C-alpha positions, 0 to 999 in steps of 0.5 A: 464540504471542500473547505472541510477536506481542504483543511485536513488535507493541507494539514496532512501534507504539511505533516508529511513534508515535515517528517520527510524533511526530518528524514532528509527526504523530499516531500514527493518521495512520500505518496499519500493514499487517501482511503475512501472506503465508506465515503461516496464519489462526491467526497472523492471528487471534492478531494480530487478537486484539490489536486489529489489523485491517489485513492485506496479502497479495501472493499471490492463491491463498494469500489466497483460502484464508486470508481466509475463515478469518479474522474478517470484520471485518478489512480486506485490502489487496493489496500485490503485483504484480497480474497482469491475469488475476487481477484478477477474483478479486482485487477481491472480496477486497481493499478497496485495491490497492497497486501499480497500475503502468500505465494498461493495468492500471488500465483492465482493473481499471476494466472488470472493476470495472464488470462486477462492480459494484465500486469498488476503491481504488487506490494508483499505484506510482511507481518513484522509484529508476529501477531497471529491476528495479522495477515502477511508473510513472516520474514522467514517465509517470504525469504523462502518463497521469494525465488518462486514469487520472482518466477511468477509471470506478469507480476511486478513486485514493487516493494513491501507493506506492513501494519504496525500493532496498536500501540499507545503512542505513534513513536512506539510503532517505529521499530516495526517500520524499521524492521520492514525497511531492514528486511527490504534492504536484505532482500535487495542485497540477497536477490540483487534487485530493487524494491523501491516501495514501502507501504506503511503508516496509517493516519495515527502513525504515518510520521514515524513510518516516514522517518523509517522510509515509507513511500506510501502512507 
């Protein structure tokens, strides 16, 4: 099993390195989140044995059963849509939440984090395509709500996240990634802060995402 994972893992790392080089960035400026949903702890351990430490899960029940069976040195990110009634069980398991998509959700995370003594890292999801089927702030809504988000206690807002729409060719997703980067830059200027992380790009389109500044793929 390890050799199967090793071949694919090394191929993905090579593609990340190539895209980062094209963008004039070091390879280590891009972090690969290995999505392990529907894969058991043995698969996670196989990839971890190759030196990979960062994994993503989108299903709380699956993650809660799996994470204790994996090496304690691993870092876990929650990459799915977080339901408010699952916040309290989610926060202790994950070091970063990708996809926080409303002020209401962020406020509830802050409340529970305060009660439980936690300081979660967040990436705010932006719907750069305008598709009604996608979660996320519209750019206008996030700009409006951003001052209130910054006032929430205990939350560490590290950056933004987006998902491009389904397109026939990976390069056709690039404008949506560029839109997130440009919007992030405008928020940094307007609010005089740094949002260093951009989570964008999946298995089929991570290369154009890296060219537009992705730090998590």
